[in-house]
PyMOL Python script that loads the backbone (N, CA, C, O; Angstrom):
from pymol import cmd

cmd.read_pdbstr("""\
ATOM      1  N   UNK A   1     161.792  70.683  24.000  1.00  0.00           N
ATOM      2  CA  UNK A   1     160.983  69.973  24.217  1.00  0.00           C
ATOM      3  C   UNK A   1     159.860  70.689  24.859  1.00  0.00           C
ATOM      4  O   UNK A   1     160.120  71.599  25.646  1.00  0.00           O
ATOM      5  N   UNK A   2     158.571  70.349  24.585  1.00  0.00           N
ATOM      6  CA  UNK A   2     157.204  70.600  25.648  1.00  0.00           C
ATOM      7  C   UNK A   2     157.372  70.665  26.880  1.00  0.00           C
ATOM      8  O   UNK A   2     158.508  70.380  27.259  1.00  0.00           O
ATOM      9  N   UNK A   3     156.225  71.096  28.072  1.00  0.00           N
ATOM     10  CA  UNK A   3     156.691  70.385  29.193  1.00  0.00           C
ATOM     11  C   UNK A   3     155.479  69.432  28.891  1.00  0.00           C
ATOM     12  O   UNK A   3     155.593  68.879  29.985  1.00  0.00           O
ATOM     13  N   UNK A   4     154.756  68.988  28.506  1.00  0.00           N
ATOM     14  CA  UNK A   4     154.169  67.525  28.376  1.00  0.00           C
ATOM     15  C   UNK A   4     154.837  66.629  27.938  1.00  0.00           C
ATOM     16  O   UNK A   4     154.717  65.507  28.430  1.00  0.00           O
ATOM     17  N   UNK A   5     155.945  66.926  26.633  1.00  0.00           N
ATOM     18  CA  UNK A   5     156.482  65.807  26.561  1.00  0.00           C
ATOM     19  C   UNK A   5     157.456  65.752  27.369  1.00  0.00           C
ATOM     20  O   UNK A   5     158.083  64.710  27.182  1.00  0.00           O
ATOM     21  N   UNK A   6     157.837  66.310  28.094  1.00  0.00           N
ATOM     22  CA  UNK A   6     158.887  66.079  29.232  1.00  0.00           C
ATOM     23  C   UNK A   6     158.456  65.115  29.993  1.00  0.00           C
ATOM     24  O   UNK A   6     158.924  63.979  30.064  1.00  0.00           O
ATOM     25  N   UNK A   7     157.410  65.628  30.666  1.00  0.00           N
ATOM     26  CA  UNK A   7     156.044  64.771  31.970  1.00  0.00           C
ATOM     27  C   UNK A   7     156.334  63.431  31.261  1.00  0.00           C
ATOM     28  O   UNK A   7     157.199  62.725  31.781  1.00  0.00           O
ATOM     29  N   UNK A   8     155.736  62.998  30.166  1.00  0.00           N
ATOM     30  CA  UNK A   8     155.107  61.725  29.393  1.00  0.00           C
ATOM     31  C   UNK A   8     156.656  61.289  29.626  1.00  0.00           C
ATOM     32  O   UNK A   8     156.870  60.677  30.672  1.00  0.00           O
ATOM     33  N   UNK A   9     157.558  61.493  28.920  1.00  0.00           N
ATOM     34  CA  UNK A   9     159.504  61.061  29.234  1.00  0.00           C
ATOM     35  C   UNK A   9     159.515  60.649  29.912  1.00  0.00           C
ATOM     36  O   UNK A   9     159.466  59.419  29.919  1.00  0.00           O
ATOM     37  N   UNK A  10     159.596  61.467  31.120  1.00  0.00           N
ATOM     38  CA  UNK A  10     159.808  61.074  32.428  1.00  0.00           C
ATOM     39  C   UNK A  10     158.657  59.933  32.734  1.00  0.00           C
ATOM     40  O   UNK A  10     159.264  58.936  33.123  1.00  0.00           O
ATOM     41  N   UNK A  11     157.668  59.757  32.721  1.00  0.00           N
ATOM     42  CA  UNK A  11     156.810  59.188  33.626  1.00  0.00           C
ATOM     43  C   UNK A  11     156.364  57.714  32.919  1.00  0.00           C
ATOM     44  O   UNK A  11     155.577  56.867  33.342  1.00  0.00           O
ATOM     45  N   UNK A  12     157.299  57.741  31.480  1.00  0.00           N
ATOM     46  CA  UNK A  12     156.771  56.819  30.347  1.00  0.00           C
ATOM     47  C   UNK A  12     155.763  56.251  30.199  1.00  0.00           C
ATOM     48  O   UNK A  12     155.405  55.116  30.515  1.00  0.00           O
ATOM     49  N   UNK A  13     155.104  57.359  29.516  1.00  0.00           N
ATOM     50  CA  UNK A  13     153.860  56.778  29.404  1.00  0.00           C
ATOM     51  C   UNK A  13     153.309  57.457  27.792  1.00  0.00           C
ATOM     52  O   UNK A  13     153.917  58.465  27.434  1.00  0.00           O
ATOM     53  N   UNK A  14     152.532  57.087  27.132  1.00  0.00           N
ATOM     54  CA  UNK A  14     152.582  57.182  25.794  1.00  0.00           C
ATOM     55  C   UNK A  14     151.371  58.308  25.434  1.00  0.00           C
ATOM     56  O   UNK A  14     150.426  58.678  26.131  1.00  0.00           O
ATOM     57  N   UNK A  15     151.681  58.612  24.386  1.00  0.00           N
ATOM     58  CA  UNK A  15     150.312  59.745  23.683  1.00  0.00           C
ATOM     59  C   UNK A  15     149.249  58.980  24.250  1.00  0.00           C
ATOM     60  O   UNK A  15     148.542  59.269  25.215  1.00  0.00           O
ATOM     61  N   UNK A  16     149.228  57.964  23.522  1.00  0.00           N
ATOM     62  CA  UNK A  16     147.931  56.992  22.952  1.00  0.00           C
ATOM     63  C   UNK A  16     147.473  56.652  24.908  1.00  0.00           C
ATOM     64  O   UNK A  16     146.375  56.585  25.460  1.00  0.00           O
ATOM     65  N   UNK A  17     148.742  56.526  25.399  1.00  0.00           N
ATOM     66  CA  UNK A  17     148.040  55.873  26.721  1.00  0.00           C
ATOM     67  C   UNK A  17     147.184  56.805  27.901  1.00  0.00           C
ATOM     68  O   UNK A  17     146.414  56.554  28.828  1.00  0.00           O
ATOM     69  N   UNK A  18     147.956  58.338  27.131  1.00  0.00           N
ATOM     70  CA  UNK A  18     147.419  59.834  27.839  1.00  0.00           C
ATOM     71  C   UNK A  18     146.094  59.743  27.486  1.00  0.00           C
ATOM     72  O   UNK A  18     145.101  59.763  28.214  1.00  0.00           O
ATOM     73  N   UNK A  19     146.179  59.645  26.360  1.00  0.00           N
ATOM     74  CA  UNK A  19     144.583  59.951  25.759  1.00  0.00           C
ATOM     75  C   UNK A  19     143.610  59.470  26.206  1.00  0.00           C
ATOM     76  O   UNK A  19     142.609  60.145  26.447  1.00  0.00           O
ATOM     77  N   UNK A  20     143.699  58.009  26.447  1.00  0.00           N
ATOM     78  CA  UNK A  20     142.876  56.872  26.928  1.00  0.00           C
ATOM     79  C   UNK A  20     142.852  57.359  28.542  1.00  0.00           C
ATOM     80  O   UNK A  20     141.777  57.658  29.062  1.00  0.00           O
ATOM     81  N   UNK A  21     143.875  57.405  29.151  1.00  0.00           N
ATOM     82  CA  UNK A  21     143.320  57.868  30.280  1.00  0.00           C
ATOM     83  C   UNK A  21     142.457  59.266  30.576  1.00  0.00           C
ATOM     84  O   UNK A  21     141.294  59.259  30.979  1.00  0.00           O
ATOM     85  N   UNK A  22     143.120  60.283  30.345  1.00  0.00           N
ATOM     86  CA  UNK A  22     141.903  61.374  30.080  1.00  0.00           C
ATOM     87  C   UNK A  22     140.922  61.132  29.508  1.00  0.00           C
ATOM     88  O   UNK A  22     139.925  61.472  30.145  1.00  0.00           O
ATOM     89  N   UNK A  23     140.668  60.559  28.298  1.00  0.00           N
ATOM     90  CA  UNK A  23     139.518  60.980  27.749  1.00  0.00           C
ATOM     91  C   UNK A  23     139.293  61.601  27.014  1.00  0.00           C
ATOM     92  O   UNK A  23     138.177  62.002  26.685  1.00  0.00           O
ATOM     93  N   UNK A  24     140.825  61.964  26.332  1.00  0.00           N
ATOM     94  CA  UNK A  24     140.586  62.929  24.997  1.00  0.00           C
ATOM     95  C   UNK A  24     140.890  62.221  23.516  1.00  0.00           C
ATOM     96  O   UNK A  24     141.412  61.127  23.302  1.00  0.00           O
ATOM     97  N   UNK A  25     140.420  63.147  22.624  1.00  0.00           N
ATOM     98  CA  UNK A  25     141.273  62.354  21.662  1.00  0.00           C
ATOM     99  C   UNK A  25     143.030  62.653  21.078  1.00  0.00           C
ATOM    100  O   UNK A  25     143.620  63.730  21.156  1.00  0.00           O
ATOM    101  N   UNK A  26     143.650  61.187  20.431  1.00  0.00           N
ATOM    102  CA  UNK A  26     145.152  61.399  19.951  1.00  0.00           C
ATOM    103  C   UNK A  26     145.296  62.440  19.176  1.00  0.00           C
ATOM    104  O   UNK A  26     146.500  62.683  19.086  1.00  0.00           O
ATOM    105  N   UNK A  27     144.503  63.365  18.416  1.00  0.00           N
ATOM    106  CA  UNK A  27     144.534  64.634  18.087  1.00  0.00           C
ATOM    107  C   UNK A  27     144.963  65.733  18.814  1.00  0.00           C
ATOM    108  O   UNK A  27     145.965  66.441  18.711  1.00  0.00           O
ATOM    109  N   UNK A  28     143.515  65.748  19.968  1.00  0.00           N
ATOM    110  CA  UNK A  28     144.084  66.782  21.112  1.00  0.00           C
ATOM    111  C   UNK A  28     145.540  66.825  22.112  1.00  0.00           C
ATOM    112  O   UNK A  28     146.141  67.799  22.566  1.00  0.00           O
ATOM    113  N   UNK A  29     145.797  65.459  22.231  1.00  0.00           N
ATOM    114  CA  UNK A  29     147.041  65.405  23.045  1.00  0.00           C
ATOM    115  C   UNK A  29     148.031  65.513  22.430  1.00  0.00           C
ATOM    116  O   UNK A  29     149.019  66.025  22.956  1.00  0.00           O
ATOM    117  N   UNK A  30     148.056  64.975  20.887  1.00  0.00           N
ATOM    118  CA  UNK A  30     149.533  65.188  20.104  1.00  0.00           C
ATOM    119  C   UNK A  30     149.759  67.014  19.683  1.00  0.00           C
ATOM    120  O   UNK A  30     150.890  67.453  19.476  1.00  0.00           O
ATOM    121  N   UNK A  31     148.741  67.748  19.624  1.00  0.00           N
ATOM    122  CA  UNK A  31     148.523  69.237  19.673  1.00  0.00           C
ATOM    123  C   UNK A  31     149.076  69.870  20.748  1.00  0.00           C
ATOM    124  O   UNK A  31     149.805  70.853  20.621  1.00  0.00           O
ATOM    125  N   UNK A  32     148.562  69.007  22.599  1.00  0.00           N
ATOM    126  CA  UNK A  32     148.971  69.596  23.572  1.00  0.00           C
ATOM    127  C   UNK A  32     150.614  69.189  23.031  1.00  0.00           C
ATOM    128  O   UNK A  32     151.185  70.069  22.386  1.00  0.00           O
ATOM    129  N   UNK A  33     151.350  67.908  23.279  1.00  0.00           N
ATOM    130  CA  UNK A  33     152.152  67.329  23.281  1.00  0.00           C
ATOM    131  C   UNK A  33     153.188  68.399  22.314  1.00  0.00           C
ATOM    132  O   UNK A  33     154.324  68.536  22.768  1.00  0.00           O
ATOM    133  N   UNK A  34     152.940  68.976  21.327  1.00  0.00           N
ATOM    134  CA  UNK A  34     153.492  69.488  20.352  1.00  0.00           C
ATOM    135  C   UNK A  34     153.740  71.253  20.387  1.00  0.00           C
ATOM    136  O   UNK A  34     154.248  72.058  19.606  1.00  0.00           O
ATOM    137  N   UNK A  35     153.167  71.330  21.566  1.00  0.00           N
ATOM    138  CA  UNK A  35     152.688  72.502  21.687  1.00  0.00           C
ATOM    139  C   UNK A  35     151.931  73.475  20.584  1.00  0.00           C
ATOM    140  O   UNK A  35     152.430  74.457  20.034  1.00  0.00           O
ATOM    141  N   UNK A  36     150.606  72.953  20.405  1.00  0.00           N
ATOM    142  CA  UNK A  36     150.376  73.641  18.937  1.00  0.00           C
ATOM    143  C   UNK A  36     148.628  74.528  20.074  1.00  0.00           C
ATOM    144  O   UNK A  36     147.960  74.273  21.075  1.00  0.00           O
ATOM    145  N   UNK A  37     148.731  75.787  18.756  1.00  0.00           N
ATOM    146  CA  UNK A  37     147.247  76.307  19.701  1.00  0.00           C
ATOM    147  C   UNK A  37     146.048  75.704  19.889  1.00  0.00           C
ATOM    148  O   UNK A  37     145.802  74.650  19.302  1.00  0.00           O
ATOM    149  N   UNK A  38     145.374  76.140  20.516  1.00  0.00           N
ATOM    150  CA  UNK A  38     144.086  76.004  20.652  1.00  0.00           C
ATOM    151  C   UNK A  38     143.757  74.396  21.310  1.00  0.00           C
ATOM    152  O   UNK A  38     143.196  73.557  20.605  1.00  0.00           O
ATOM    153  N   UNK A  39     144.065  74.175  22.353  1.00  0.00           N
ATOM    154  CA  UNK A  39     144.114  73.038  23.298  1.00  0.00           C
ATOM    155  C   UNK A  39     143.382  73.837  23.815  1.00  0.00           C
ATOM    156  O   UNK A  39     143.888  74.956  23.912  1.00  0.00           O
ATOM    157  N   UNK A  40     142.171  73.716  24.279  1.00  0.00           N
ATOM    158  CA  UNK A  40     141.226  74.282  25.210  1.00  0.00           C
ATOM    159  C   UNK A  40     141.921  74.085  27.085  1.00  0.00           C
ATOM    160  O   UNK A  40     142.638  73.157  27.459  1.00  0.00           O
ATOM    161  N   UNK A  41     141.617  74.800  27.619  1.00  0.00           N
ATOM    162  CA  UNK A  41     141.850  75.223  29.236  1.00  0.00           C
ATOM    163  C   UNK A  41     141.273  73.344  29.908  1.00  0.00           C
ATOM    164  O   UNK A  41     142.074  72.586  30.456  1.00  0.00           O
ATOM    165  N   UNK A  42     139.837  73.004  29.674  1.00  0.00           N
ATOM    166  CA  UNK A  42     139.626  71.891  30.183  1.00  0.00           C
ATOM    167  C   UNK A  42     140.436  70.551  29.685  1.00  0.00           C
ATOM    168  O   UNK A  42     140.599  69.527  30.349  1.00  0.00           O
ATOM    169  N   UNK A  43     140.872  70.795  28.436  1.00  0.00           N
ATOM    170  CA  UNK A  43     141.641  69.135  27.756  1.00  0.00           C
ATOM    171  C   UNK A  43     142.940  69.953  28.913  1.00  0.00           C
ATOM    172  O   UNK A  43     142.811  69.008  29.691  1.00  0.00           O
ATOM    173  N   UNK A  44     143.808  70.683  29.496  1.00  0.00           N
ATOM    174  CA  UNK A  44     144.969  70.759  29.908  1.00  0.00           C
ATOM    175  C   UNK A  44     144.655  70.187  30.883  1.00  0.00           C
ATOM    176  O   UNK A  44     145.141  69.083  31.130  1.00  0.00           O
ATOM    177  N   UNK A  45     143.459  70.979  31.976  1.00  0.00           N
ATOM    178  CA  UNK A  45     143.191  69.826  32.991  1.00  0.00           C
ATOM    179  C   UNK A  45     142.607  68.173  33.143  1.00  0.00           C
ATOM    180  O   UNK A  45     142.611  67.641  34.253  1.00  0.00           O
ATOM    181  N   UNK A  46     142.202  67.570  32.141  1.00  0.00           N
ATOM    182  CA  UNK A  46     142.069  66.369  31.953  1.00  0.00           C
ATOM    183  C   UNK A  46     143.624  65.938  32.152  1.00  0.00           C
ATOM    184  O   UNK A  46     144.021  65.290  33.120  1.00  0.00           O
ATOM    185  N   UNK A  47     144.486  66.421  31.026  1.00  0.00           N
ATOM    186  CA  UNK A  47     145.915  66.126  31.160  1.00  0.00           C
ATOM    187  C   UNK A  47     146.495  66.041  32.221  1.00  0.00           C
ATOM    188  O   UNK A  47     146.790  64.960  32.732  1.00  0.00           O
ATOM    189  N   UNK A  48     146.743  67.134  32.710  1.00  0.00           N
ATOM    190  CA  UNK A  48     146.974  67.125  34.474  1.00  0.00           C
ATOM    191  C   UNK A  48     146.335  66.160  35.265  1.00  0.00           C
ATOM    192  O   UNK A  48     147.026  65.334  35.863  1.00  0.00           O
ATOM    193  N   UNK A  49     145.151  66.148  35.350  1.00  0.00           N
ATOM    194  CA  UNK A  49     144.462  64.893  36.436  1.00  0.00           C
ATOM    195  C   UNK A  49     144.905  63.268  36.356  1.00  0.00           C
ATOM    196  O   UNK A  49     144.993  62.329  37.148  1.00  0.00           O
ATOM    197  N   UNK A  50     145.195  63.575  34.513  1.00  0.00           N
ATOM    198  CA  UNK A  50     145.305  61.714  34.052  1.00  0.00           C
ATOM    199  C   UNK A  50     146.909  61.384  34.810  1.00  0.00           C
ATOM    200  O   UNK A  50     147.278  60.452  35.524  1.00  0.00           O
ATOM    201  N   UNK A  51     147.638  62.623  34.278  1.00  0.00           N
ATOM    202  CA  UNK A  51     148.976  62.077  34.947  1.00  0.00           C
ATOM    203  C   UNK A  51     149.120  62.341  36.627  1.00  0.00           C
ATOM    204  O   UNK A  51     150.085  61.949  37.284  1.00  0.00           O
ATOM    205  N   UNK A  52     148.227  62.914  37.052  1.00  0.00           N
ATOM    206  CA  UNK A  52     148.589  63.254  38.483  1.00  0.00           C
ATOM    207  C   UNK A  52     149.640  64.254  38.979  1.00  0.00           C
ATOM    208  O   UNK A  52     150.380  64.217  39.962  1.00  0.00           O
ATOM    209  N   UNK A  53     149.520  64.952  38.227  1.00  0.00           N
ATOM    210  CA  UNK A  53     150.251  66.305  38.117  1.00  0.00           C
ATOM    211  C   UNK A  53     149.892  67.763  38.228  1.00  0.00           C
ATOM    212  O   UNK A  53     148.743  68.077  37.917  1.00  0.00           O
ATOM    213  N   UNK A  54     150.763  68.726  38.646  1.00  0.00           N
ATOM    214  CA  UNK A  54     149.888  70.571  38.782  1.00  0.00           C
ATOM    215  C   UNK A  54     150.003  70.396  37.757  1.00  0.00           C
ATOM    216  O   UNK A  54     150.981  69.852  37.246  1.00  0.00           O
ATOM    217  N   UNK A  55     148.944  70.851  37.132  1.00  0.00           N
ATOM    218  CA  UNK A  55     148.724  71.849  35.794  1.00  0.00           C
ATOM    219  C   UNK A  55     149.636  72.610  35.019  1.00  0.00           C
ATOM    220  O   UNK A  55     149.760  72.754  33.803  1.00  0.00           O
ATOM    221  N   UNK A  56     150.228  73.053  35.969  1.00  0.00           N
ATOM    222  CA  UNK A  56     151.548  74.072  35.993  1.00  0.00           C
ATOM    223  C   UNK A  56     152.770  73.570  35.216  1.00  0.00           C
ATOM    224  O   UNK A  56     153.541  74.225  34.515  1.00  0.00           O
ATOM    225  N   UNK A  57     152.775  71.823  35.594  1.00  0.00           N
ATOM    226  CA  UNK A  57     153.815  70.758  35.156  1.00  0.00           C
ATOM    227  C   UNK A  57     153.568  70.162  33.545  1.00  0.00           C
ATOM    228  O   UNK A  57     154.374  69.453  32.943  1.00  0.00           O
ATOM    229  N   UNK A  58     152.103  70.689  32.960  1.00  0.00           N
ATOM    230  CA  UNK A  58     152.095  70.489  31.527  1.00  0.00           C
ATOM    231  C   UNK A  58     151.832  71.590  30.687  1.00  0.00           C
ATOM    232  O   UNK A  58     152.155  71.897  29.539  1.00  0.00           O
ATOM    233  N   UNK A  59     151.271  72.011  31.428  1.00  0.00           N
ATOM    234  CA  UNK A  59     150.511  73.348  30.545  1.00  0.00           C
ATOM    235  C   UNK A  59     151.064  75.052  30.141  1.00  0.00           C
ATOM    236  O   UNK A  59     151.489  75.877  30.951  1.00  0.00           O
ATOM    237  N   UNK A  60     150.947  75.175  29.116  1.00  0.00           N
ATOM    238  CA  UNK A  60     151.569  76.787  29.120  1.00  0.00           C
ATOM    239  C   UNK A  60     150.460  77.785  29.282  1.00  0.00           C
ATOM    240  O   UNK A  60     150.451  78.884  28.727  1.00  0.00           O
ATOM    241  N   UNK A  61     149.688  77.407  29.941  1.00  0.00           N
ATOM    242  CA  UNK A  61     148.027  78.373  30.137  1.00  0.00           C
ATOM    243  C   UNK A  61     148.809  78.953  31.369  1.00  0.00           C
ATOM    244  O   UNK A  61     149.587  78.581  32.247  1.00  0.00           O
ATOM    245  N   UNK A  62     148.047  80.266  30.855  1.00  0.00           N
ATOM    246  CA  UNK A  62     149.124  81.843  31.825  1.00  0.00           C
ATOM    247  C   UNK A  62     148.008  81.749  32.557  1.00  0.00           C
ATOM    248  O   UNK A  62     146.897  81.375  32.183  1.00  0.00           O
ATOM    249  N   UNK A  63     148.516  82.277  34.125  1.00  0.00           N
ATOM    250  CA  UNK A  63     148.060  82.928  35.393  1.00  0.00           C
ATOM    251  C   UNK A  63     146.773  83.740  34.840  1.00  0.00           C
ATOM    252  O   UNK A  63     145.686  83.599  35.400  1.00  0.00           O
ATOM    253  N   UNK A  64     146.924  84.557  33.769  1.00  0.00           N
ATOM    254  CA  UNK A  64     145.813  85.068  33.662  1.00  0.00           C
ATOM    255  C   UNK A  64     144.404  84.572  33.105  1.00  0.00           C
ATOM    256  O   UNK A  64     143.292  85.099  33.083  1.00  0.00           O
ATOM    257  N   UNK A  65     144.833  83.513  32.723  1.00  0.00           N
ATOM    258  CA  UNK A  65     143.922  82.621  32.218  1.00  0.00           C
ATOM    259  C   UNK A  65     143.028  82.125  33.454  1.00  0.00           C
ATOM    260  O   UNK A  65     141.801  82.046  33.512  1.00  0.00           O
ATOM    261  N   UNK A  66     144.206  81.744  34.643  1.00  0.00           N
ATOM    262  CA  UNK A  66     143.527  81.065  35.717  1.00  0.00           C
ATOM    263  C   UNK A  66     142.801  81.768  36.653  1.00  0.00           C
ATOM    264  O   UNK A  66     142.111  81.186  37.490  1.00  0.00           O
ATOM    265  N   UNK A  67     142.889  82.940  36.590  1.00  0.00           N
ATOM    266  CA  UNK A  67     142.866  83.828  37.643  1.00  0.00           C
ATOM    267  C   UNK A  67     140.815  83.881  37.707  1.00  0.00           C
ATOM    268  O   UNK A  67     140.093  84.260  36.784  1.00  0.00           O
ATOM    269  N   UNK A  68     140.557  83.596  38.480  1.00  0.00           N
ATOM    270  CA  UNK A  68     139.351  83.428  38.777  1.00  0.00           C
ATOM    271  C   UNK A  68     138.255  81.955  38.958  1.00  0.00           C
ATOM    272  O   UNK A  68     137.204  81.748  39.563  1.00  0.00           O
ATOM    273  N   UNK A  69     139.372  80.942  37.873  1.00  0.00           N
ATOM    274  CA  UNK A  69     138.556  79.767  37.973  1.00  0.00           C
ATOM    275  C   UNK A  69     138.535  78.980  38.938  1.00  0.00           C
ATOM    276  O   UNK A  69     139.428  78.961  39.785  1.00  0.00           O
ATOM    277  N   UNK A  70     137.584  78.265  38.952  1.00  0.00           N
ATOM    278  CA  UNK A  70     137.171  77.358  40.202  1.00  0.00           C
ATOM    279  C   UNK A  70     137.266  75.714  39.662  1.00  0.00           C
ATOM    280  O   UNK A  70     136.176  75.345  39.223  1.00  0.00           O
ATOM    281  N   UNK A  71     138.182  74.808  39.612  1.00  0.00           N
ATOM    282  CA  UNK A  71     138.071  73.425  39.541  1.00  0.00           C
ATOM    283  C   UNK A  71     137.517  72.791  40.506  1.00  0.00           C
ATOM    284  O   UNK A  71     137.482  73.306  41.623  1.00  0.00           O
ATOM    285  N   UNK A  72     136.984  71.565  40.267  1.00  0.00           N
ATOM    286  CA  UNK A  72     136.159  71.061  40.762  1.00  0.00           C
ATOM    287  C   UNK A  72     136.140  69.317  40.669  1.00  0.00           C
ATOM    288  O   UNK A  72     135.816  68.688  39.661  1.00  0.00           O
ATOM    289  N   UNK A  73     136.530  68.776  41.853  1.00  0.00           N
ATOM    290  CA  UNK A  73     137.099  67.133  41.088  1.00  0.00           C
ATOM    291  C   UNK A  73     135.603  66.312  40.753  1.00  0.00           C
ATOM    292  O   UNK A  73     135.615  65.193  40.241  1.00  0.00           O
TER     293      UNK A  73
END
""", "prot")
cmd.dss("prot")
cmd.show_as("cartoon", "prot")
cmd.util.cbc("prot")
cmd.orient("prot")
């Protein structure tokens, strides 16, 4: 089970609902849910914001990828 799958299960949120909340395609959410490569960092940020959880709870993005990143609300 991926991090995202666990969070969605715990929050009782479907992939379709997450796609709607995050403003992403169902395909992007499905790719993230199944741990497929190619999900962009901005997409992971949208997912975390839509679920009101820290990025580290849903994304396998490494600390090196986040180094120096500035996120504005």
